[in-house]
C-alpha positions, 0 to 999 in steps of 0.5 A: 547858435540859437539867439535868445529873445531880448530880456525885456521881451520887446525884440529879437535881441542883438548880435555884437561883433567886437573886433581888433584889426592891425593898424597897418595896412589901413585898408584892413580897417576900411575893409571891415568898416565897409563890410559892417556898414553894408550889413547895416550894423551900427557901431556902439563904440570903436570896434563894437558893431551891433545888428538885430539878431537874425539867422542872416545877420549871424551868418554875415557876421560869422563870415566877417569874423572869419575874414578879420581872423584872416587879416590877423585880427581878432573878433568875438561874436556875441548874442545879447539883450540890452539890459538898459539903453534898448531905446537908445540902441534902437534909435541909433539903428533907426537913424542909420536906416533913415540916413540910408533912405535919405541918401536914396531920396537925394539920389532920386532927385539926381535921377529926376534932374538927369531925366529932365536934362534929357528933355532939355537937351531933346535927347529921346534915344533908347541908349538914354532910356536904357541908361536911365532904367539901369540907374532906377533898377540900381535905386530900387535894389538899394532900397530893397537891401535897406527894407531887409535890414529895417526891422523896426520900420524907420520913419523915412521909408515912406518918403523914399518910396514916394521918391522912387515912385516919382522916378518910376513915373518920370521914367515911364513918361520919358519912355513914351516920349522916346517911343513917340520920337522913334515912331515919328522917325520911321 
């Protein structure tokens, strides 16, 4: 299915998933909600989710539509343009991305506190370094996922990048200290 551009020519258009899942068991609704959120979709109202049109988003929503049908639910996937309210829809999408970026910034602060705790407790081991490296990789992967769906350039991206840079610098300094401590111990 080729997705037509938005009617006003300002964007790629939108994909709408309108769905209904059985009320019981409640885990079905929460499963669908989590999947929609993981895609970066916004809710326009209950059971109506929107994503900017793209081949990737279309594939993901088609799969979700099949999964909803497997849950004995119903779902329709539509391609559309916003005739009125495009600014509001984009703003909702931007707010969602900014919230995600802000969540990473918060996790970066946690990361920096954890590295500082290692200094405070004089823990300069390869095990601690590896654990912190894994945590930073997770943050970077999460950031990459948000960038993929940030098609309109949310304003908090730069602050998030700066926070991740601080984490990287902190980890590099910690690694240098771990290596120095290891060299002294030999």
